C-alpha positions in Angstrom: 62.5 77.8 153.2 60.4 74.7 153.7 62.7 71.7 154.4 59.9 69.3 153.3 59.6 70.6 149.7 60.5 67.7 147.3 62.4 67.7 144.1 61.3 65.7 141.0 62.6 62.5 142.6 60.6 63.0 145.8 63.6 63.9 147.8 63.5 66.4 150.6 66.5 68.6 151.7 67.5 65.8 154.2 67.6 63.1 151.5 69.6 65.3 149.1 72.0 66.4 151.9 72.7 62.7 152.8 73.2 61.6 149.2 75.5 64.5 148.6 77.5 63.9 151.8 76.6 67.3 153.4 76.9 66.2 157.0 76.5 69.7 158.5 73.2 70.3 156.5 71.9 66.8 157.5 72.6 67.4 161.1 71.0 70.8 161.0 67.9 69.3 159.4 67.7 66.5 162.0 68.0 69.0 164.8 65.3 71.1 163.2 62.8 68.3 163.5 62.4 67.7 159.8 60.6 64.6 158.7 63.1 61.8 159.3 61.0 59.1 157.9 60.6 60.6 154.4 60.6 58.1 151.5 61.6 59.3 147.9 60.1 58.0 144.7 62.7 55.2 144.6 61.5 53.9 147.9 64.7 55.2 149.7 64.5 56.5 153.2 66.8 58.9 154.9 68.3 56.0 156.8 69.0 54.1 153.5 70.7 57.2 152.1 72.8 57.6 155.2 74.0 54.0 155.0 74.4 53.8 151.2 75.7 57.2 150.2 79.2 56.8 148.9 79.9 60.5 149.9 79.3 59.8 153.6 82.3 57.8 154.7 81.4 58.2 158.4 78.1 56.4 159.0 77.5 57.9 162.5 74.7 60.0 160.9 72.8 56.8 160.4 72.9 56.1 164.1 71.7 59.7 164.8 68.8 59.1 162.5 67.7 55.9 164.3 68.0 57.6 167.7 66.1 60.7 166.5 63.5 59.0 164.3 60.8 56.4 164.8 62.5 53.7 162.7 60.3 50.9 163.9 61.1 49.2 160.5 64.9 49.2 160.9 64.9 45.4 161.4 62.1 45.1 158.9 62.0 45.5 155.1 61.0 49.2 154.7 64.4 50.9 155.0 64.6 51.4 151.3 65.4 49.2 148.3 67.9 49.6 145.6 66.3 48.9 142.3 68.3 50.3 139.3 65.6 49.4 136.9 63.2 51.9 138.6 65.6 54.6 139.6 64.1 58.1 139.3 67.3 60.0 139.4 
């Protein structure tokens, strides 16, 4: 299956696994060289999902994303925003 296929909210398997707290799936996808800098229709990145998912109590996965990705914008403004008025899902 193609890990880059998106759902109706623009989320790939990586984003869904992070939001749902599926650490093993997220780690597998990271190791499989999926697109780590994907942004969904809400403007949320994988890094944003790793940091803000309530189902991921251990935030080490966020550190792995930074190390594995090219998050040149980590200290900038493009890590994702939380705008409930424009939430897709």
